C-alpha positions as CSV (number, residue, x, y, z in Angstrom):
1,X,109.8,83.3,154.6
2,X,112.2,86.0,155.9
3,X,110.9,89.5,156.0
4,X,113.4,90.8,153.4
5,X,112.3,88.2,150.9
6,X,108.6,89.0,151.5
7,X,109.2,92.7,151.0
8,X,111.2,92.0,147.9
9,X,108.4,89.8,146.6
10,X,105.7,92.5,147.3
11,X,107.9,95.2,145.6
12,X,107.7,93.1,142.4
13,X,104.0,92.1,142.8
14,X,103.0,94.0,139.7
15,X,104.7,91.4,137.6
16,X,103.2,88.4,139.4
17,X,100.2,86.3,138.4
18,X,97.0,86.6,140.4
19,X,97.8,83.2,142.0
20,X,101.3,84.3,143.0
21,X,99.9,87.5,144.6
22,X,97.3,85.5,146.6
23,X,100.2,83.3,147.8
24,X,102.1,86.3,149.0
25,X,99.2,87.6,150.9
26,X,98.5,84.2,152.4
27,X,102.2,84.0,153.5
28,X,102.0,87.5,155.1
29,X,98.6,86.8,156.9
30,X,99.8,83.6,158.4
31,X,102.7,85.4,160.2
32,X,102.8,87.1,163.6
33,X,101.0,90.4,164.1
34,X,104.2,92.4,164.1
35,X,105.3,90.9,160.8
36,X,101.8,91.6,159.2
37,X,102.0,95.2,160.3
38,X,105.6,95.7,159.0
39,X,104.7,94.2,155.7
40,X,101.5,96.3,155.3
41,X,103.5,99.5,156.0
42,X,106.2,98.5,153.6
43,X,103.7,97.7,150.9
44,X,102.0,101.1,151.3
45,X,105.3,102.9,151.2
46,X,106.4,100.9,148.2
47,X,103.2,101.8,146.3
48,X,103.7,105.5,147.1
49,X,107.3,105.4,146.0
50,X,106.5,103.5,142.8
51,X,104.0,106.1,141.8
52,X,106.4,108.9,142.6
53,X,109.2,107.2,140.6
54,X,107.3,107.0,137.3
55,X,109.2,109.2,135.0
56,X,108.8,109.7,131.2
57,X,111.4,107.8,129.3
58,X,110.8,107.7,125.5
59,X,113.8,106.9,123.3
60,X,114.2,106.0,119.7
61,X,115.7,102.7,118.5
62,X,115.6,103.3,114.8
63,X,113.2,103.5,111.8
64,X,113.7,107.2,111.7
65,X,111.7,107.7,114.9
66,X,112.5,111.0,116.6
67,X,111.5,112.0,120.1
68,X,111.7,115.6,121.1
69,X,111.4,116.3,124.9
70,X,109.4,119.3,126.0
71,X,111.0,122.6,126.8
72,X,111.6,123.5,130.5
73,X,108.2,123.4,132.2
74,X,106.5,121.5,129.4
75,X,104.9,118.1,129.5
76,X,104.5,117.0,125.8
77,X,107.0,114.7,124.2
78,X,106.7,115.0,120.5
79,X,107.1,111.8,118.4
80,X,107.8,112.4,114.7
81,X,109.5,110.7,111.8
82,X,109.2,106.9,111.6
83,X,109.1,104.8,108.4
84,X,106.1,104.9,106.1
85,X,104.7,102.2,103.9
86,X,101.8,103.9,102.3
87,X,99.1,104.2,105.0
88,X,101.2,102.3,107.6
89,X,103.6,104.3,109.8
90,X,106.2,102.4,111.8
91,X,108.0,103.6,114.9
92,X,110.7,102.0,117.0
93,X,111.3,102.9,120.7
94,X,114.1,101.7,123.0
95,X,112.0,102.8,126.0
96,X,108.4,103.9,126.1
97,X,107.1,105.1,129.5
98,X,105.0,108.1,130.2
99,X,105.1,109.8,133.6
100,X,102.3,111.4,135.5
101,X,101.1,114.6,133.8
102,X,103.2,114.0,130.7
103,X,102.0,113.2,127.1
104,X,103.5,111.1,124.5
105,X,102.2,112.8,121.3
106,X,102.5,111.3,117.9
107,X,102.8,114.4,115.7
108,X,101.6,114.4,112.1
109,X,104.2,116.3,110.0
110,X,102.8,115.0,106.7
111,X,99.1,115.8,106.9
112,X,98.7,115.5,103.1
113,X,99.4,111.7,103.4
114,X,96.7,109.3,104.7
115,X,97.7,107.3,107.8
116,X,95.5,104.4,108.7
117,X,97.8,102.5,111.2
118,X,100.6,103.7,113.5
119,X,102.7,100.8,114.7
120,X,105.1,101.1,117.6
121,X,107.4,98.6,119.0
122,X,109.5,98.8,122.3
123,X,112.8,97.1,121.9
124,X,114.8,97.9,125.0
125,X,113.7,95.0,127.2
126,X,112.1,97.2,129.9
127,X,108.5,97.2,130.8
128,X,106.4,100.2,129.6
129,X,104.8,102.1,132.4
130,X,102.1,104.6,131.3
131,X,100.8,107.0,133.9
132,X,100.2,109.9,131.5
133,X,98.6,110.4,128.2
134,X,99.2,108.7,124.8
135,X,97.9,111.0,122.1
136,X,97.6,110.3,118.4
137,X,94.8,112.7,117.4
138,X,97.1,114.5,115.1
139,X,96.4,111.5,112.7
140,X,92.6,111.7,112.2
141,X,91.0,108.3,112.6
142,X,94.3,106.4,112.7
143,X,94.6,103.1,114.7
144,X,97.5,102.8,117.1
145,X,99.3,99.5,117.8
146,X,101.9,99.2,120.5
147,X,103.9,96.0,121.4
148,X,106.4,95.5,124.3
149,X,107.3,91.9,125.1
150,X,108.8,93.0,128.4
151,X,105.3,94.0,129.7
152,X,103.0,97.0,129.9
153,X,101.5,98.7,133.0
154,X,98.9,101.5,132.9
155,X,98.9,103.6,136.1
156,X,95.8,105.3,137.6
157,X,96.4,108.5,135.7
158,X,96.8,106.9,132.3
159,X,94.6,108.1,129.4
160,X,94.2,107.7,125.6
161,X,93.6,110.3,122.9
162,X,93.3,108.1,119.8
163,X,91.1,108.8,116.8
164,X,90.7,105.1,115.8
165,X,91.3,101.8,117.6
166,X,94.0,101.2,120.2
167,X,95.7,97.8,120.4
168,X,98.3,97.1,123.0
169,X,100.1,93.8,123.6
170,X,103.1,92.2,125.3
171,X,103.5,90.4,122.0
172,X,106.8,89.7,120.2
173,X,105.5,90.8,116.8
174,X,102.7,92.1,114.7
175,X,101.7,90.0,111.7
176,X,100.2,91.5,108.6
177,X,97.6,90.2,106.1
178,X,100.4,89.5,103.6
179,X,102.4,87.4,106.2
180,X,105.0,90.0,106.9
181,X,106.0,90.4,110.6
182,X,107.1,93.5,112.6
183,X,109.3,92.2,115.5
184,X,110.1,93.9,118.8
185,X,113.5,92.1,118.8
186,X,115.9,94.0,116.6
187,X,117.8,90.9,115.8
188,X,114.8,89.5,114.0
189,X,114.2,90.4,110.3
190,X,111.2,92.7,110.3
191,X,109.4,93.4,107.1
192,X,107.7,96.8,106.8
193,X,104.6,96.4,104.7
194,X,101.7,98.3,103.4
195,X,99.3,95.4,104.3
196,X,96.7,95.5,107.1
197,X,97.8,94.5,110.6
198,X,96.1,91.3,111.4
199,X,97.5,89.5,114.5
200,X,99.7,89.7,117.6
201,X,102.3,87.0,117.8
202,X,103.9,85.5,120.9
203,X,107.1,83.4,120.7
204,X,107.9,82.5,124.3
205,X,106.3,80.1,126.8
206,X,105.5,82.8,129.4
207,X,104.3,86.0,127.8
208,X,104.7,89.1,130.0
209,X,101.6,90.4,131.9
210,X,99.6,93.5,131.0
211,X,98.2,95.4,134.0
212,X,95.7,98.2,134.3
213,X,96.0,99.8,137.8
214,X,92.8,101.7,138.1
215,X,93.1,103.5,134.7
216,X,90.2,104.9,132.7
217,X,91.1,104.0,129.1
218,X,88.7,104.8,126.3
219,X,88.5,104.9,122.5
220,X,85.5,106.8,121.1
221,X,85.4,104.8,117.9
222,X,86.9,101.4,116.9
223,X,88.3,98.7,119.1
224,X,90.2,98.8,122.4
225,X,92.3,95.6,122.7
226,X,94.5,94.6,125.6
227,X,96.5,91.4,125.0
228,X,99.1,89.9,127.2
229,X,100.1,87.0,129.5
230,X,97.9,87.4,132.6
231,X,95.8,90.5,132.1
232,X,94.8,92.3,135.3
233,X,92.3,95.2,135.4
234,X,92.1,96.8,138.9
235,X,89.3,99.0,140.3
236,X,88.4,101.8,140.0
237,X,89.6,101.1,136.4
238,X,87.3,101.5,133.5
239,X,87.8,100.3,129.9
240,X,85.4,101.6,127.3
241,X,84.8,101.4,123.6
242,X,81.3,102.8,123.4
243,X,81.1,102.6,119.6
244,X,83.1,99.5,119.1
245,X,84.6,96.4,120.6
246,X,86.5,95.9,123.9
247,X,88.8,92.9,123.8
248,X,90.7,91.4,126.7
249,X,92.9,88.4,125.9
250,X,95.3,86.5,128.2
251,X,97.6,83.9,126.7
252,X,100.0,81.4,128.4
253,X,102.2,80.1,125.6
254,X,103.4,80.8,122.1
255,X,100.8,81.5,119.5
256,X,98.9,84.2,117.6
257,X,95.9,86.4,118.6
258,X,94.1,87.3,115.4
259,X,92.4,90.6,115.6
260,X,90.8,90.8,112.2
261,X,89.5,88.5,109.6
262,X,91.1,88.4,106.1
263,X,88.5,90.9,104.9
264,X,89.5,93.3,107.6
265,X,86.4,92.9,109.8
266,X,87.0,92.5,113.5
267,X,87.3,88.8,114.4
268,X,89.0,87.6,117.5
269,X,90.7,84.3,117.1
270,X,93.4,82.4,119.0
271,X,95.7,80.1,117.0
272,X,98.4,77.8,118.2
273,X,98.3,78.3,121.9
274,X,98.8,75.3,124.2
275,X,97.5,77.3,127.2
276,X,95.9,80.6,128.0
277,X,96.6,83.1,130.8
278,X,94.2,84.5,133.4
279,X,92.1,87.6,133.0
280,X,91.8,89.0,136.5
281,X,88.8,91.3,137.0
282,X,88.3,90.3,140.7
283,X,88.4,93.9,141.9
284,X,85.3,94.6,139.8
285,X,86.4,97.2,137.2
286,X,83.9,98.7,134.8
287,X,84.0,97.4,131.2
288,X,81.9,98.8,128.5
289,X,81.6,98.4,124.7
290,X,79.1,97.7,122.0
291,X,80.6,94.2,122.1
292,X,82.9,93.0,125.0
293,X,85.1,89.9,124.4
294,X,87.1,88.3,127.2
295,X,89.4,85.3,126.5
296,X,91.5,83.5,129.2
297,X,91.9,80.2,130.9
298,X,89.1,80.8,133.3
299,X,86.6,82.8,131.2
300,X,85.6,83.1,127.6
301,X,82.6,85.3,126.9
302,X,81.0,87.6,124.5
303,X,78.5,90.3,125.5
304,X,76.8,92.4,122.9
305,X,75.7,96.0,123.6
306,X,76.9,95.4,127.1
307,X,78.2,97.4,130.1
308,X,79.1,95.4,133.1
309,X,81.2,95.6,136.2
310,X,82.6,92.1,136.3
311,X,82.9,89.2,134.0
312,X,80.7,87.1,136.2
313,X,77.9,89.6,135.6
314,X,78.2,88.8,131.9
315,X,76.3,85.6,132.7
316,X,73.2,87.6,133.5
317,X,73.2,89.6,130.3
318,X,71.4,88.7,127.1
319,X,73.3,87.2,124.2
320,X,76.2,85.7,126.1
321,X,78.0,82.7,124.7
322,X,80.8,80.9,126.7
323,X,83.4,78.7,125.2
324,X,86.2,76.6,126.7
325,X,88.4,76.1,123.6
326,X,91.2,78.4,122.4
327,X,89.3,79.0,119.2
328,X,87.0,81.7,118.1
329,X,83.7,82.1,120.0
330,X,80.7,83.1,117.9
331,X,80.7,86.8,117.6
332,X,77.8,87.4,115.3
333,X,75.4,90.3,115.8
């Protein structure tokens, strides 16, 4: 493979599957020493440039969402407005990326109203890169849902300040308990409802990846869910839901990932998928939660009251159940 093609491939490695990345490294390592050295230098430079180029880009794409950039020298981008259906608050973003040191802050301008769920979609067709903070503490106890079918990447400086659960997915829509759907595609007919969010829906054959590049993401209460095509969590990353559930789900086709049962209790269930994606924990990140659930083509496991550094270690913990189907593993207890 010519050097320019190898360098171009490595520059886009964040969007590749684990198998594709291994192929790139195999190609590089099989070349002459000079080529190996050039590629390694180029990869390191590319990584440094990529981190330096992460800039905050948060724009509105409707639903009354307003984004106020910080004053000169400030770092907080204030997100207000949106469209409310009782306790559900809907936001629409054209772009949603948070640069290093910046904060995307969902500001509560109606504290007299109860907000249970904040639902954000990204419609512009560009991947979301978060290397700063997502903050929704202005809404006490509210759950935050974010979908971007173009992909999501959390950089090493990413963090969460959320009072409830945080659910992020490269899904095409959120489905609610009454059957209504909130689409990321503006051409689709979204129905804004007061019903409870119930599932992430995928429409295409190759869902975009979700990548955690050494981030430490935590919710103090509730569930932390990461749902995408291939899901990669790189060391020294740490995902934590100490008082709730941690859910990692990789899908490889169209279908729905159900997050809650009809009665609202957490219940992870995969429906309609012809294949699953790969959950890559090969760099041994730290995962912690009262219950940890991992679903993908190569692993399906539940660990209760668990903290472990790799999904393989899950086999050595008590109360582990493995499944190979795309259905719901037993999550009792």
